[in-house]
C-alpha positions as CSV (number, residue, x, y, z in Angstrom):
1,M,-17.2,15.5,-5.5
2,Q,-16.8,17.0,-9.0
3,R,-19.7,17.6,-11.4
4,R,-19.6,14.1,-13.0
5,D,-20.2,12.6,-9.7
6,G,-23.9,13.6,-10.2
7,L,-24.1,10.7,-12.6
8,R,-22.9,8.4,-9.9
9,A,-26.1,8.7,-8.0
10,L,-28.1,7.0,-10.8
11,G,-26.9,3.5,-9.8
12,G,-27.5,4.0,-6.2
13,L,-28.9,2.5,-3.1
14,A,-32.5,3.4,-3.7
15,A,-32.6,1.0,-6.6
16,T,-31.3,-1.7,-4.3
17,L,-33.9,-1.0,-1.7
18,W,-36.7,-0.8,-4.3
19,A,-35.5,-4.1,-5.7
20,G,-36.3,-5.7,-2.3
21,V,-40.0,-4.9,-3.0
22,A,-40.5,-4.6,-6.7
23,P,-40.3,-8.3,-7.8
24,Q,-43.0,-9.2,-5.3
25,A,-45.0,-6.2,-6.4
26,Q,-45.7,-8.0,-9.7
27,T,-47.2,-11.1,-8.2
28,M,-47.2,-10.6,-4.4
29,T,-46.4,-14.3,-4.1
30,G,-42.6,-14.3,-3.8
31,A,-40.9,-15.4,-0.6
32,T,-39.5,-12.7,1.6
33,T,-36.9,-12.5,4.4
34,G,-39.5,-10.9,6.7
35,P,-43.0,-11.8,7.7
36,N,-45.6,-11.7,5.0
37,P,-48.2,-9.1,5.9
38,G,-50.9,-10.9,4.0
39,P,-53.9,-8.8,2.6
40,A,-53.7,-5.1,2.7
41,S,-54.5,-3.7,6.1
42,G,-56.3,-0.6,4.7
43,P,-56.8,1.7,1.7
44,I,-54.1,4.1,0.6
45,S,-54.8,7.4,2.3
46,G,-55.9,10.1,-0.1
47,L,-56.3,7.7,-3.0
48,T,-59.8,6.4,-2.3
49,S,-61.3,8.4,-5.1
50,G,-60.4,9.6,-8.5
51,P,-59.0,7.9,-11.6
52,Y,-57.5,4.9,-9.7
53,A,-58.7,1.3,-10.4
54,P,-59.6,-0.6,-7.2
55,A,-57.2,-3.3,-8.2
56,D,-54.3,-0.8,-8.5
57,L,-55.2,0.7,-5.1
58,A,-55.2,-2.8,-3.5
59,L,-51.9,-3.6,-5.0
60,A,-50.4,-0.3,-3.8
61,A,-51.7,-1.1,-0.3
62,Q,-50.0,-4.5,-0.4
63,I,-46.7,-2.9,-1.5
64,R,-47.0,-0.4,1.3
65,D,-47.7,-3.0,4.0
66,R,-44.9,-5.3,2.7
67,A,-42.4,-2.3,2.9
68,L,-43.4,-1.8,6.6
69,T,-42.9,-5.4,7.6
70,D,-40.2,-6.9,5.3
71,T,-36.8,-6.5,6.9
72,R,-34.8,-7.1,3.7
73,A,-34.2,-3.4,2.9
74,L,-32.8,-2.7,6.4
75,A,-30.6,-5.8,6.1
76,L,-29.2,-4.5,2.8
77,V,-28.4,-1.1,4.2
78,R,-26.8,-2.7,7.3
79,E,-24.6,-4.9,5.1
80,L,-23.6,-2.1,2.8
81,A,-22.7,0.3,5.7
82,Q,-21.0,-2.2,8.0
83,T,-19.4,-4.7,5.7
84,I,-18.1,-2.3,3.0
85,G,-18.1,0.8,5.1
86,A,-17.3,4.3,3.8
87,R,-17.4,4.5,0.0
88,P,-15.9,7.6,-1.5
89,A,-16.5,7.7,-5.2
90,G,-13.5,6.2,-7.1
91,S,-12.1,4.5,-4.0
92,A,-11.4,0.8,-3.5
93,A,-14.4,0.5,-1.2
94,D,-16.5,2.1,-3.9
95,A,-15.5,-0.6,-6.3
96,R,-16.4,-3.3,-3.7
97,A,-19.8,-1.6,-3.3
98,V,-20.4,-1.7,-7.1
99,A,-19.6,-5.5,-7.2
100,W,-21.8,-6.0,-4.1
101,A,-24.7,-4.1,-5.6
102,Q,-24.6,-6.2,-8.8
103,Q,-24.7,-9.4,-6.7
104,Q,-27.6,-8.1,-4.6
105,L,-29.7,-6.9,-7.6
106,T,-29.1,-10.2,-9.4
107,A,-30.1,-12.2,-6.3
108,L,-33.2,-10.2,-6.0
109,G,-34.3,-11.2,-9.5
110,L,-33.8,-8.0,-11.4
111,A,-33.1,-8.2,-15.1
112,Q,-30.2,-6.6,-17.1
113,V,-28.1,-6.1,-14.0
114,R,-25.0,-4.2,-15.1
115,A,-22.4,-1.6,-14.1
116,D,-21.9,1.4,-16.5
117,P,-18.3,2.8,-16.0
118,V,-18.1,6.5,-15.2
119,P,-14.8,8.4,-15.2
120,L,-14.5,10.9,-12.4
121,T,-12.3,13.6,-11.0
122,V,-12.6,13.4,-7.2
123,W,-11.7,15.3,-4.1
124,R,-9.7,13.6,-1.4
125,R,-9.4,14.5,2.3
126,G,-6.0,14.7,4.1
127,P,-5.2,15.4,7.7
128,G,-6.7,18.5,9.3
129,S,-6.9,20.3,12.7
130,A,-8.5,23.3,14.3
131,E,-7.4,24.8,17.6
132,L,-8.6,27.8,19.5
133,L,-5.6,29.8,20.8
134,A,-7.2,32.6,22.7
135,P,-8.8,33.6,25.0
136,E,-8.8,29.8,25.8
137,R,-6.9,26.9,24.2
138,H,-9.3,24.3,22.9
139,T,-9.0,21.7,20.2
140,L,-12.0,21.6,18.0
141,V,-13.4,18.5,16.2
142,M,-13.4,19.5,12.6
143,A,-13.8,18.1,9.0
144,A,-13.0,19.8,5.8
145,L,-15.9,20.4,3.5
146,G,-16.0,18.5,0.2
147,N,-14.1,20.4,-2.6
148,S,-12.3,22.6,-0.1
149,V,-8.8,23.7,-0.9
150,G,-6.1,23.2,1.8
151,T,-4.3,25.7,3.9
152,P,-0.8,26.8,3.1
153,E,2.0,24.7,4.7
154,G,2.0,25.6,8.4
155,G,-1.7,26.5,8.4
156,I,-3.6,29.7,9.0
157,E,-3.7,31.6,12.3
158,A,-6.1,34.5,12.6
159,E,-8.8,36.2,14.6
160,I,-12.4,35.0,14.1
161,A,-15.0,37.2,12.4
162,Y,-18.2,35.8,13.9
163,Y,-21.5,35.7,12.0
164,R,-24.7,34.3,13.7
165,D,-25.9,32.8,10.4
166,F,-25.3,32.8,6.6
167,D,-27.7,35.7,6.1
168,A,-25.6,37.8,8.4
169,L,-22.5,37.0,6.4
170,K,-24.2,37.9,3.1
171,A,-25.5,41.1,4.6
172,D,-22.1,42.3,5.8
173,T,-20.8,45.3,3.8
174,S,-17.9,46.0,6.2
175,T,-14.3,44.9,6.2
176,R,-14.8,42.9,9.4
177,A,-13.9,39.6,7.7
178,Q,-10.8,40.9,5.9
179,G,-7.7,39.0,7.0
180,R,-9.7,36.9,9.5
181,I,-11.3,33.5,9.6
182,A,-15.0,33.8,9.1
183,F,-17.1,31.7,11.5
184,V,-20.7,31.1,10.4
185,D,-22.8,29.8,13.2
186,Q,-25.8,28.7,11.2
187,V,-28.1,26.5,13.4
188,T,-29.9,23.6,11.8
189,E,-33.4,23.4,13.2
190,R,-34.8,20.0,14.0
191,S,-37.7,19.1,11.8
192,R,-39.5,15.9,10.7
193,D,-39.5,16.8,7.0
194,G,-36.0,18.0,6.4
195,A,-37.1,21.7,6.2
196,G,-34.5,22.7,8.9
197,Y,-31.7,21.1,6.9
198,G,-33.0,22.8,3.7
199,R,-32.8,26.2,5.3
200,A,-29.3,25.6,6.8
201,V,-27.5,23.9,3.9
202,P,-26.9,27.1,1.9
203,A,-24.4,28.0,4.6
204,R,-22.4,25.0,3.8
205,F,-22.6,25.5,0.0
206,G,-22.0,29.2,0.0
207,S,-20.1,30.5,3.0
208,A,-16.6,30.0,1.5
209,A,-17.5,32.1,-1.6
210,E,-19.2,34.8,0.5
211,A,-16.4,35.0,3.0
212,A,-13.8,35.1,0.3
213,K,-15.5,38.1,-1.3
214,R,-15.1,39.9,2.0
215,G,-11.4,39.1,2.3
216,A,-11.5,36.2,4.7
217,L,-8.6,33.8,4.9
218,A,-10.8,30.8,5.6
219,V,-14.3,29.9,6.7
220,V,-15.5,27.7,9.5
221,I,-19.2,26.7,9.8
222,R,-21.2,24.9,12.5
223,S,-21.9,21.4,11.5
224,L,-25.3,21.0,9.7
225,G,-26.6,18.5,12.3
226,T,-29.1,18.6,15.1
227,D,-27.0,16.4,17.3
228,H,-25.0,17.5,20.3
229,E,-22.1,15.2,19.9
230,R,-18.5,16.2,19.1
231,I,-18.8,14.9,15.5
232,A,-18.0,17.1,12.5
233,H,-20.3,16.7,9.5
234,T,-18.9,17.0,6.0
235,G,-20.7,17.7,2.8
236,A,-20.1,19.5,-0.5
237,M,-19.4,23.2,-0.9
238,R,-18.7,25.4,-3.9
239,Y,-16.6,28.3,-4.9
240,D,-17.3,31.5,-6.9
241,D,-14.9,32.2,-9.8
242,S,-15.0,35.9,-8.9
243,A,-13.4,35.3,-5.5
244,A,-10.4,33.5,-4.0
245,R,-10.7,29.8,-3.1
246,I,-10.3,29.6,0.7
247,P,-10.3,26.6,3.0
248,A,-13.7,25.6,4.3
249,V,-14.3,23.3,7.3
250,A,-17.1,22.4,9.7
251,V,-16.8,22.0,13.5
252,S,-19.0,20.0,15.8
253,V,-22.1,21.5,17.3
254,P,-20.6,21.6,20.9
255,D,-17.4,23.2,19.6
256,A,-19.5,25.8,17.7
257,D,-21.3,26.6,21.0
258,T,-17.9,27.1,22.6
259,V,-16.8,29.6,19.9
260,A,-20.1,31.5,20.3
261,R,-19.7,31.6,24.1
262,L,-16.1,33.0,23.7
263,V,-17.2,35.6,21.1
264,A,-20.0,36.7,23.4
265,G,-17.4,37.4,26.1
266,G,-16.1,40.3,24.0
267,T,-12.5,39.2,23.9
268,P,-11.0,38.5,20.4
269,V,-11.0,34.8,19.6
270,R,-8.0,33.4,17.7
271,L,-8.0,30.1,15.7
272,K,-5.3,28.1,14.1
273,L,-6.5,26.0,11.1
274,Q,-4.6,23.3,9.2
275,V,-6.2,21.5,6.2
276,A,-4.7,19.2,3.6
277,T,-6.8,18.1,0.6
278,Q,-6.3,16.8,-3.0
279,L,-8.2,18.2,-5.9
280,N,-9.1,16.9,-9.3
281,V,-7.8,13.3,-8.8
282,A,-8.6,11.1,-11.7
283,A,-10.7,8.1,-10.7
284,Q,-13.2,5.6,-12.0
285,S,-16.6,4.5,-10.7
286,A,-19.8,3.0,-12.1
287,N,-23.5,3.3,-12.1
288,V,-25.1,0.0,-11.1
289,I,-28.4,-0.6,-12.9
290,G,-31.1,-3.3,-12.6
291,E,-34.4,-3.5,-14.3
292,V,-37.9,-4.8,-13.4
293,P,-39.6,-5.4,-16.8
294,G,-43.1,-4.1,-17.1
295,S,-46.1,-5.6,-18.9
296,D,-48.6,-3.4,-20.8
297,L,-46.4,-0.3,-20.2
298,A,-43.1,-2.0,-20.7
299,E,-41.7,0.7,-23.0
300,E,-42.2,3.4,-20.3
301,V,-39.7,3.9,-17.5
302,V,-39.9,4.6,-13.8
303,L,-36.5,5.5,-12.5
304,L,-35.5,5.2,-8.8
305,S,-32.0,6.3,-7.9
306,A,-29.7,7.3,-5.1
307,H,-26.1,7.3,-4.0
308,L,-24.2,4.0,-3.7
309,D,-21.1,6.0,-2.8
310,S,-20.8,7.8,0.5
311,W,-18.7,10.4,2.2
312,D,-15.4,9.1,3.5
313,L,-16.5,9.9,7.1
314,G,-19.6,7.7,6.8
């Protein structure tokens, strides 16, 4: 999405999920759709000493326990994902999600529920395909990365210049990528805290710019997932104004493994890539906002936010 899409996140899903807890957090007497956990089951770890009033710690423990047992947040996520479905910013589904979020925040008892309009310029996906031509013929599961340009009519056919990871691409001072399709085989390491994704995501953001600086015609990356399904993951990428804008796509993890196997065989690997996209399409969306009024600190603000929109493949 384009730069103004960052504003779009402020009216997002986190506020909706928070709303499922916050009204009860004020009194802890409101009805819920899940079982009431009753009194706090234990103190908040790490907060048993210091400048915290016992009553505040007890209330925090109640909020924690309610979040672990109340099923309302999961029900909201399920309804949003399954009833409305994929919600690219500025799409008809996005507009339905905005209306849905206002209804939900109102039903949850939040105040000042509203939708602030936000004009956008958005990126839209068209049809695409990727096919290995040699030394084996194999159709790859692919998805264009967000903001990618398309290929010329008829697509691009070229030999692959293989890089084991993003660092290898950045370190390349040769002409190996020139006139070829760069393939960046950055593996996302599985981790509980997102660290593996954090280390891998620069490959998605920056591979097109780095490959273009080295004369590549296009760039293909391994999907930034730890799954082993033939599913291609999308996500945003960016260009560098000092280099050409080349098509950028991701292929599924098993298909990336196939490419790596063929490259290891020592025979040149050829790929045909076709991508259609639309850039800078004028659109309109909105930030959905709801408030939980405070008491003694009512003039101060705690802001929770996230995306209400989603990628089109979601």
